[in-house]
Z-matrix of the N, CA and C atoms (Angstrom, degrees):
N
C 1 1.452
C 2 1.530 1 109.64
N 3 1.348 2 117.76 1 -94.76
C 4 1.465 3 117.82 2 -177.78
C 5 1.495 4 111.08 3 -149.55
N 6 1.300 5 115.12 4 168.93
C 7 1.426 6 123.09 5 177.85
C 8 1.525 7 108.16 6 -98.16
N 9 1.380 8 116.42 7 161.33
C 10 1.428 9 122.78 8 -177.21
C 11 1.541 10 106.79 9 -129.06
N 12 1.333 11 115.00 10 134.41
C 13 1.457 12 120.17 11 176.50
C 14 1.528 13 107.51 12 -85.72
N 15 1.301 14 115.52 13 124.62
C 16 1.478 15 123.53 14 179.87
C 17 1.536 16 109.34 15 -99.92
N 18 1.324 17 115.22 16 121.76
C 19 1.451 18 121.09 17 177.15
C 20 1.502 19 111.94 18 -106.42
N 21 1.293 20 115.81 19 151.87
C 22 1.487 21 121.70 20 171.27
C 23 1.529 22 106.36 21 -74.54
N 24 1.335 23 116.18 22 168.44
C 25 1.470 24 118.34 23 -178.39
C 26 1.529 25 111.10 24 -62.25
N 27 1.312 26 118.11 25 -18.57
C 28 1.479 27 123.57 26 177.54
C 29 1.506 28 111.65 27 -89.41
N 30 1.331 29 118.48 28 9.77
C 31 1.470 30 126.09 29 -178.87
C 32 1.524 31 113.71 30 68.00
N 33 1.342 32 116.15 31 18.03
C 34 1.458 33 122.20 32 176.56
C 35 1.576 34 106.22 33 -81.42
N 36 1.321 35 118.01 34 131.68
C 37 1.471 36 119.30 35 -179.99
C 38 1.556 37 109.66 36 -67.35
N 39 1.316 38 114.55 37 132.16
C 40 1.495 39 120.53 38 -178.53
C 41 1.520 40 113.68 39 -111.10
N 42 1.323 41 114.13 40 -41.14
C 43 1.476 42 117.35 41 -166.44
C 44 1.503 43 109.79 42 -167.34
N 45 1.310 44 114.20 43 159.57
C 46 1.487 45 119.95 44 172.31
C 47 1.506 46 102.84 45 -115.86
N 48 1.357 47 114.26 46 121.13
C 49 1.442 48 120.40 47 -177.16
C 50 1.523 49 110.84 48 -120.95
N 51 1.292 50 114.49 49 170.38
C 52 1.489 51 121.89 50 174.97
C 53 1.526 52 111.44 51 -71.06
N 54 1.303 53 116.92 52 157.66
C 55 1.471 54 117.77 53 178.86
C 56 1.523 55 110.24 54 -66.77
N 57 1.363 56 117.10 55 -28.92
C 58 1.461 57 120.45 56 178.72
C 59 1.519 58 111.00 57 -64.62
N 60 1.346 59 117.23 58 -44.93
C 61 1.446 60 121.26 59 179.05
C 62 1.519 61 110.09 60 -63.72
N 63 1.318 62 116.64 61 -39.80
C 64 1.478 63 121.07 62 179.51
C 65 1.546 64 108.84 63 -61.42
N 66 1.341 65 117.93 64 -44.57
C 67 1.481 66 119.86 65 -178.58
C 68 1.525 67 109.97 66 -63.23
N 69 1.345 68 117.49 67 -40.74
C 70 1.460 69 119.67 68 175.75
C 71 1.517 70 114.84 69 -58.08
N 72 1.352 71 116.11 70 -43.62
C 73 1.426 72 121.85 71 175.57
C 74 1.547 73 112.50 72 -61.27
N 75 1.299 74 115.74 73 -37.81
C 76 1.478 75 122.14 74 178.89
C 77 1.570 76 110.26 75 -69.17
N 78 1.316 77 115.74 76 -45.74
C 79 1.445 78 121.10 77 179.77
C 80 1.539 79 111.85 78 -62.87
N 81 1.307 80 116.64 79 -39.22
C 82 1.459 81 120.59 80 -179.91
C 83 1.531 82 113.19 81 -77.43
N 84 1.348 83 115.92 82 -3.77
C 85 1.484 84 119.82 83 178.93
C 86 1.515 85 113.58 84 74.65
N 87 1.330 86 115.38 85 22.35
C 88 1.477 87 117.85 86 179.89
C 89 1.530 88 112.08 87 -95.41
N 90 1.318 89 116.29 88 -9.54
C 91 1.474 90 120.82 89 -178.10
C 92 1.503 91 109.86 90 -146.22
N 93 1.323 92 114.09 91 164.18
C 94 1.513 93 120.94 92 176.20
C 95 1.525 94 106.82 93 -127.64
N 96 1.282 95 115.46 94 152.79
C 97 1.460 96 121.47 95 178.92
C 98 1.529 97 108.78 96 -79.88
N 99 1.321 98 117.07 97 129.61
C 100 1.465 99 122.92 98 176.19
C 101 1.513 100 110.39 99 -98.02
N 102 1.350 101 114.27 100 -42.52
C 103 1.488 102 117.98 101 177.36
C 104 1.537 103 106.98 102 -143.39
N 105 1.361 104 113.28 103 147.51
C 106 1.440 105 119.01 104 177.07
C 107 1.523 106 108.99 105 -115.73
N 108 1.322 107 116.62 106 158.16
C 109 1.464 108 118.65 107 178.63
C 110 1.502 109 113.37 108 -97.13
N 111 1.347 110 118.24 109 -4.47
C 112 1.456 111 120.17 110 174.56
C 113 1.524 112 116.43 111 101.41
N 114 1.329 113 115.63 112 -13.92
C 115 1.469 114 118.49 113 -177.73
C 116 1.502 115 109.75 114 -82.94
N 117 1.312 116 116.17 115 137.64
C 118 1.465 117 122.09 116 -179.54
C 119 1.484 118 110.19 117 -92.35
N 120 1.367 119 115.75 118 126.87
C 121 1.470 120 121.36 119 179.29
C 122 1.550 121 112.55 120 -91.75
N 123 1.291 122 117.07 121 -10.66
C 124 1.442 123 122.38 122 -175.46
C 125 1.506 124 110.71 123 94.59
N 126 1.305 125 117.49 124 162.25
C 127 1.447 126 121.73 125 176.79
C 128 1.530 127 112.29 126 64.62
N 129 1.324 128 116.24 127 23.73
C 130 1.472 129 120.52 128 178.39
C 131 1.518 130 113.97 129 81.45
N 132 1.337 131 117.81 130 6.69
C 133 1.450 132 122.62 131 178.63
C 134 1.504 133 110.23 132 -98.63
N 135 1.353 134 114.90 133 136.07
C 136 1.434 135 120.08 134 175.01
C 137 1.512 136 106.34 135 -115.09
N 138 1.279 137 115.66 136 146.49
C 139 1.485 138 123.04 137 -176.19
C 140 1.537 139 109.17 138 -63.96
N 141 1.357 140 115.92 139 119.90
C 142 1.455 141 117.94 140 177.73
C 143 1.560 142 111.21 141 -77.39
N 144 1.291 143 115.37 142 152.63
C 145 1.466 144 122.46 143 174.39
C 146 1.494 145 110.74 144 -110.75
N 147 1.354 146 115.75 145 -38.63
C 148 1.475 147 122.26 146 176.77
C 149 1.512 148 106.62 147 -136.71
N 150 1.364 149 116.91 148 131.41
C 151 1.447 150 120.98 149 173.82
C 152 1.531 151 108.75 150 -125.44
N 153 1.350 152 113.81 151 157.40
C 154 1.483 153 120.01 152 -178.17
C 155 1.510 154 106.88 153 -128.23
N 156 1.339 155 115.02 154 132.98
C 157 1.443 156 120.79 155 173.40
C 158 1.482 157 110.84 156 -65.19
N 159 1.356 158 118.77 157 146.06
C 160 1.423 159 121.84 158 -179.00
C 161 1.543 160 112.98 159 -83.38
N 162 1.317 161 114.65 160 -14.91
C 163 1.454 162 120.07 161 -179.96
C 164 1.551 163 108.53 162 -126.29
N 165 1.303 164 117.76 163 151.49
C 166 1.424 165 122.28 164 -178.81
C 167 1.517 166 112.58 165 -80.62
N 168 1.342 167 116.46 166 132.97
C 169 1.422 168 120.84 167 176.05
C 170 1.526 169 108.40 168 -112.99
N 171 1.328 170 115.53 169 122.68
C 172 1.470 171 119.36 170 179.54
C 173 1.495 172 107.82 171 -80.92
N 174 1.295 173 116.37 172 117.80
C 175 1.474 174 122.07 173 -178.63
C 176 1.536 175 107.98 174 -114.87
N 177 1.305 176 118.90 175 124.08
C 178 1.458 177 118.31 176 175.62
C 179 1.525 178 110.54 177 -67.00
N 180 1.300 179 115.76 178 157.92
C 181 1.491 180 120.13 179 178.53
C 182 1.514 181 109.68 180 -52.66
N 183 1.290 182 115.81 181 130.67
C 184 1.470 183 121.26 182 -178.38
C 185 1.485 184 111.75 183 -99.86
N 186 1.304 185 117.85 184 113.82
C 187 1.438 186 120.85 185 173.80
C 188 1.495 187 110.81 186 -80.60
N 189 1.312 188 115.23 187 145.21
C 190 1.477 189 118.41 188 176.37
C 191 1.528 190 107.57 189 -85.43
N 192 1.306 191 118.18 190 121.93
C 193 1.475 192 119.78 191 -174.93
C 194 1.535 193 111.04 192 -67.16
N 195 1.325 194 114.24 193 144.70
C 196 1.437 195 122.03 194 177.58
C 197 1.523 196 108.54 195 -83.38
N 198 1.319 197 115.85 196 93.76
C 199 1.463 198 121.83 197 179.10
C 200 1.531 199 108.35 198 -124.82
N 201 1.324 200 113.43 199 162.25
C 202 1.463 201 120.36 200 179.19
C 203 1.518 202 109.63 201 -56.39
N 204 1.301 203 115.81 202 -47.16
C 205 1.462 204 120.98 203 -178.68
C 206 1.544 205 112.41 204 -60.69
N 207 1.327 206 117.52 205 -42.29
C 208 1.443 207 121.92 206 179.89
C 209 1.532 208 111.74 207 -68.68
N 210 1.344 209 116.84 208 -38.61
C 211 1.456 210 120.23 209 175.83
C 212 1.552 211 110.30 210 -63.01
N 213 1.324 212 114.60 211 -45.99
C 214 1.457 213 118.58 212 179.04
C 215 1.542 214 110.77 213 -59.02
N 216 1.338 215 114.99 214 -41.96
C 217 1.472 216 119.04 215 -179.33
C 218 1.521 217 109.70 216 -65.54
N 219 1.331 218 115.91 217 -47.65
C 220 1.507 219 119.07 218 -178.63
C 221 1.549 220 110.02 219 -55.53
N 222 1.347 221 117.24 220 -41.15
C 223 1.471 222 120.87 221 -176.68
C 224 1.516 223 111.39 222 -92.08
N 225 1.353 224 116.70 223 13.24
C 226 1.488 225 120.43 224 173.81
C 227 1.523 226 112.60 225 60.41
N 228 1.335 227 116.64 226 32.98
C 229 1.470 228 120.28 227 177.51
C 230 1.504 229 112.49 228 51.10
N 231 1.349 230 115.18 229 41.76
C 232 1.479 231 121.84 230 -176.31
C 233 1.513 232 108.86 231 -134.82
N 234 1.332 233 115.84 232 137.43
C 235 1.461 234 122.02 233 176.34
C 236 1.523 235 107.65 234 -61.26
N 237 1.293 236 117.49 235 127.17
C 238 1.452 237 121.43 236 -177.55
C 239 1.543 238 113.19 237 -80.38
N 240 1.301 239 117.63 238 -1.40
C 241 1.435 240 122.29 239 175.50
C 242 1.509 241 113.83 240 -103.49
N 243 1.319 242 118.48 241 -42.42
C 244 1.480 243 120.94 242 -175.57
C 245 1.525 244 113.77 243 -121.82
N 246 1.311 245 117.72 244 -14.96
C 247 1.479 246 119.94 245 176.08
C 248 1.524 247 114.12 246 93.48
N 249 1.363 248 118.75 247 -1.81
C 250 1.464 249 119.30 248 179.67
C 251 1.520 250 111.31 249 -67.16
N 252 1.344 251 116.12 250 157.84
C 253 1.444 252 120.62 251 -176.31
C 254 1.549 253 111.98 252 -119.81
N 255 1.309 254 117.87 253 14.99
C 256 1.480 255 118.48 254 176.42
C 257 1.519 256 111.59 255 -132.45
N 258 1.333 257 116.29 256 164.08
C 259 1.492 258 122.06 257 -175.67
C 260 1.508 259 110.51 258 56.14
N 261 1.329 260 117.88 259 49.92
C 262 1.458 261 122.38 260 -174.60
C 263 1.537 262 113.31 261 -88.08
N 264 1.323 263 115.98 262 142.53
C 265 1.445 264 123.41 263 174.03
C 266 1.511 265 109.14 264 -135.48
N 267 1.286 266 116.70 265 -179.12
C 268 1.486 267 121.73 266 175.84
C 269 1.504 268 108.45 267 -105.18
N 270 1.282 269 119.61 268 132.85
C 271 1.481 270 122.95 269 179.72
C 272 1.523 271 109.31 270 -122.55
N 273 1.329 272 113.88 271 143.28
C 274 1.457 273 119.91 272 175.75
C 275 1.553 274 108.26 273 -91.91
N 276 1.305 275 117.90 274 124.06
C 277 1.444 276 121.17 275 -179.35
C 278 1.514 277 110.58 276 -59.27
N 279 1.324 278 115.65 277 -51.72
C 280 1.472 279 122.06 278 169.40
C 281 1.530 280 104.74 279 -96.98
N 282 1.350 281 117.90 280 109.58
C 283 1.475 282 119.48 281 -173.50
C 284 1.524 283 113.00 282 -55.49
N 285 1.324 284 114.62 283 149.09
C 286 1.488 285 119.80 284 -179.89
C 287 1.540 286 109.74 285 -62.46
N 288 1.317 287 117.76 286 -28.50
C 289 1.480 288 119.98 287 179.47
C 290 1.520 289 111.09 288 -67.68
N 291 1.324 290 117.31 289 -14.62
C 292 1.473 291 122.44 290 179.45
C 293 1.504 292 111.98 291 -112.28
N 294 1.331 293 115.45 292 17.07
C 295 1.473 294 119.38 293 176.76
C 296 1.535 295 113.97 294 97.32
N 297 1.301 296 118.31 295 5.25
C 298 1.464 297 121.85 296 179.92
C 299 1.521 298 111.10 297 -66.33
N 300 1.291 299 118.16 298 138.45
C 301 1.468 300 123.17 299 -176.49
C 302 1.556 301 110.04 300 -103.49
N 303 1.333 302 113.92 301 165.73
C 304 1.438 303 120.90 302 173.63
C 305 1.534 304 107.57 303 -85.94
N 306 1.310 305 117.83 304 85.29
C 307 1.469 306 123.66 305 179.18
C 308 1.500 307 108.60 306 -132.83
N 309 1.354 308 115.18 307 160.57
C 310 1.453 309 119.49 308 179.64
C 311 1.543 310 111.78 309 -58.97
N 312 1.334 311 116.98 310 -32.23
C 313 1.462 312 120.45 311 -178.85
C 314 1.508 313 114.06 312 -78.96
N 315 1.298 314 118.27 313 -7.50
C 316 1.479 315 119.84 314 -173.78
C 317 1.541 316 112.70 315 -121.24
N 318 1.299 317 119.43 316 -0.63
C 319 1.491 318 119.34 317 179.22
C 320 1.520 319 110.30 318 -119.98
N 321 1.341 320 115.71 319 140.91
C 322 1.450 321 121.13 320 178.22
C 323 1.544 322 107.17 321 -141.15
N 324 1.319 323 114.24 322 165.30
C 325 1.431 324 121.69 323 175.83
C 326 1.561 325 106.47 324 -83.84
N 327 1.347 326 116.32 325 134.03
C 328 1.444 327 121.40 326 177.56
C 329 1.530 328 107.79 327 -140.25
N 330 1.324 329 116.27 328 147.67
C 331 1.458 330 118.55 329 174.56
C 332 1.521 331 105.73 330 -75.27
N 333 1.312 332 116.35 331 161.18
C 334 1.429 333 124.03 332 -177.14
C 335 1.553 334 110.18 333 -58.13
N 336 1.310 335 117.71 334 -41.94
C 337 1.445 336 122.16 335 -178.73
C 338 1.520 337 112.15 336 -62.37
N 339 1.317 338 115.69 337 -47.61
C 340 1.508 339 120.27 338 -179.44
C 341 1.553 340 109.87 339 -67.71
N 342 1.328 341 116.50 340 -39.42
C 343 1.480 342 119.63 341 -178.28
C 344 1.538 343 109.06 342 -63.97
N 345 1.328 344 118.23 343 -43.36
C 346 1.443 345 120.71 344 178.77
C 347 1.543 346 111.72 345 -67.43
N 348 1.283 347 116.44 346 -39.60
C 349 1.468 348 121.23 347 -178.62
C 350 1.532 349 110.07 348 -68.39
N 351 1.325 350 117.05 349 -34.16
C 352 1.466 351 120.47 350 179.50
C 353 1.541 352 110.49 351 -73.25
N 354 1.327 353 116.64 352 -38.34
C 355 1.444 354 121.37 353 177.18
C 356 1.534 355 112.30 354 59.91
N 357 1.327 356 114.63 355 -137.27
C 358 1.465 357 121.17 356 -179.73
C 359 1.507 358 113.34 357 -94.86
N 360 1.305 359 116.45 358 36.71
C 361 1.478 360 122.23 359 -179.40
C 362 1.547 361 108.60 360 -116.60
N 363 1.283 362 114.19 361 164.26
C 364 1.483 363 119.06 362 171.31
C 365 1.521 364 108.19 363 -77.50
N 366 1.318 365 118.40 364 163.16
C 367 1.476 366 118.54 365 178.67
C 368 1.528 367 112.10 366 -60.60
N 369 1.293 368 117.09 367 -35.58
C 370 1.483 369 120.80 368 -179.32
C 371 1.578 370 109.64 369 -66.17
N 372 1.329 371 115.92 370 -44.34
C 373 1.478 372 119.90 371 178.63
C 374 1.526 373 110.80 372 -65.14
N 375 1.347 374 118.80 373 -29.44
C 376 1.469 375 122.21 374 -178.71
C 377 1.528 376 111.83 375 -89.01
N 378 1.353 377 116.43 376 -4.60
C 379 1.458 378 120.09 377 -178.11
C 380 1.510 379 113.53 378 78.47
N 381 1.321 380 117.08 379 22.31
C 382 1.481 381 122.65 380 178.88
C 383 1.524 382 109.92 381 -101.15
N 384 1.279 383 115.32 382 153.83
C 385 1.468 384 121.42 383 174.71
C 386 1.540 385 108.22 384 -125.86
N 387 1.314 386 116.80 385 131.76
C 388 1.470 387 120.70 386 178.85
C 389 1.526 388 110.72 387 -75.51
N 390 1.348 389 116.16 388 135.37
C 391 1.454 390 120.29 389 178.35
C 392 1.499 391 110.28 390 -64.33
N 393 1.354 392 117.21 391 -42.79
C 394 1.462 393 121.34 392 177.62
C 395 1.527 394 108.71 393 -138.15
N 396 1.272 395 116.09 394 149.74
C 397 1.472 396 122.24 395 179.54
C 398 1.548 397 108.50 396 -73.99
N 399 1.345 398 119.47 397 123.34
C 400 1.439 399 118.86 398 -178.11
C 401 1.517 400 111.65 399 -69.30
N 402 1.355 401 116.68 400 139.28
C 403 1.446 402 120.19 401 178.20
C 404 1.548 403 108.96 402 -154.71
N 405 1.287 404 117.27 403 165.45
C 406 1.454 405 123.49 404 179.15
C 407 1.517 406 109.18 405 -69.94
N 408 1.327 407 119.47 406 135.93
C 409 1.474 408 119.66 407 172.46
C 410 1.543 409 109.07 408 -59.93
N 411 1.296 410 115.14 409 139.48
C 412 1.466 411 119.56 410 -168.65
C 413 1.535 412 115.83 411 -83.99
N 414 1.330 413 118.29 412 -22.80
C 415 1.451 414 119.77 413 -173.08
C 416 1.531 415 110.08 414 -146.27
N 417 1.325 416 115.75 415 125.83
C 418 1.427 417 120.23 416 -177.22
C 419 1.500 418 115.85 417 -59.10
N 420 1.347 419 116.93 418 -47.84
C 421 1.478 420 121.20 419 -177.27
C 422 1.573 421 110.75 420 -64.91
N 423 1.318 422 117.65 421 -38.87
C 424 1.450 423 119.34 422 178.52
C 425 1.516 424 111.92 423 -67.82
N 426 1.351 425 115.27 424 -38.38
C 427 1.443 426 120.27 425 178.32
C 428 1.531 427 110.66 426 -63.50
N 429 1.333 428 115.68 427 -46.32
C 430 1.481 429 120.42 428 178.34
C 431 1.518 430 110.99 429 -62.90
N 432 1.306 431 116.88 430 -40.88
C 433 1.466 432 120.85 431 -178.82
C 434 1.525 433 109.07 432 -64.83
N 435 1.327 434 117.84 433 -41.46
C 436 1.434 435 120.27 434 -179.35
C 437 1.542 436 110.42 435 -65.88
N 438 1.339 437 117.24 436 -32.44
C 439 1.495 438 120.25 437 177.65
C 440 1.526 439 110.26 438 -70.11
N 441 1.296 440 119.90 439 -21.98
C 442 1.467 441 123.66 440 -176.06
C 443 1.508 442 111.14 441 -103.76
N 444 1.300 443 120.25 442 15.23
C 445 1.446 444 121.42 443 -173.12
C 446 1.514 445 114.70 444 -62.29
N 447 1.334 446 116.93 445 -19.17
C 448 1.457 447 119.84 446 175.61
C 449 1.570 448 111.59 447 -77.05
N 450 1.324 449 114.33 448 -21.31
C 451 1.470 450 120.28 449 -176.84
C 452 1.524 451 112.50 450 -99.67
N 453 1.314 452 117.50 451 -6.05
C 454 1.441 453 120.74 452 -176.51
C 455 1.519 454 107.69 453 -117.34
N 456 1.337 455 118.34 454 123.80
C 457 1.451 456 120.67 455 -178.01
C 458 1.525 457 109.77 456 -71.15
N 459 1.304 458 117.39 457 155.72
C 460 1.440 459 124.11 458 -179.58
C 461 1.543 460 110.10 459 -61.40
N 462 1.334 461 115.39 460 -39.93
C 463 1.472 462 120.92 461 178.24
C 464 1.538 463 110.27 462 -62.54
N 465 1.352 464 117.54 463 -46.65
C 466 1.436 465 120.14 464 -179.59
C 467 1.531 466 111.08 465 -62.11
N 468 1.343 467 115.08 466 -43.27
C 469 1.461 468 119.89 467 -177.63
C 470 1.567 469 108.45 468 -61.48
N 471 1.313 470 117.07 469 -42.93
C 472 1.463 471 120.91 470 179.24
C 473 1.533 472 110.44 471 -59.35
N 474 1.332 473 118.22 472 -38.20
C 475 1.451 474 119.54 473 177.55
C 476 1.523 475 114.19 474 -74.02
N 477 1.314 476 116.73 475 -21.43
C 478 1.460 477 123.21 476 176.79
C 479 1.525 478 112.87 477 -78.06
N 480 1.338 479 116.12 478 -26.31
C 481 1.442 480 119.93 479 -169.74
C 482 1.515 481 114.95 480 -53.36
N 483 1.304 482 117.70 481 -35.28
C 484 1.474 483 120.53 482 -178.46
C 485 1.508 484 112.88 483 -67.70
N 486 1.345 485 117.92 484 -15.43
C 487 1.469 486 122.40 485 178.00
C 488 1.511 487 112.95 486 -100.35
N 489 1.335 488 117.45 487 -8.04
C 490 1.441 489 121.02 488 -179.75
C 491 1.495 490 111.46 489 -100.39
N 492 1.301 491 116.95 490 142.22
C 493 1.459 492 121.92 491 178.61
C 494 1.527 493 108.23 492 -74.75
N 495 1.295 494 117.28 493 128.70
C 496 1.467 495 120.69 494 178.02
C 497 1.490 496 110.92 495 -98.81
N 498 1.333 497 115.70 496 132.74
C 499 1.430 498 121.39 497 -178.83
C 500 1.539 499 108.23 498 -121.43
N 501 1.314 500 115.70 499 75.38
C 502 1.479 501 119.18 500 -178.16
C 503 1.537 502 110.00 501 -100.79
């Protein structure tokens, strides 16, 4: 069916959950519906689109883990040197053999051909140019939302926008 945006009691976005989890939170009296999407679930329940917890949950700052999957997602599953979308690997901009670290600013997606051609050189030394400068994703909820874009309808996302922090 659909996903539900879960807000803290302060209207801060916390999580994207399933509609089933949202209904459980509503039945248990732990949340209230902020917006509905109009679909009837039966038994007097309407499908929520946005719910808000009735009590505040203190959540520490959530860092986005540096994983292969997250790097691939950040770079849109595209080689940052030639733009190909197959035979992808992870490349260190400053090679590890020269002191390069595993950080968001130093790893990019590269196709196997470009990665081998670059070798233990920097992109400049190899004559390559990066399509985009690698950087840490800035916001956990936006990053998670972008990973779930296949599961969230455009209409639902548009209704969520007023609850999401925009960093343009």
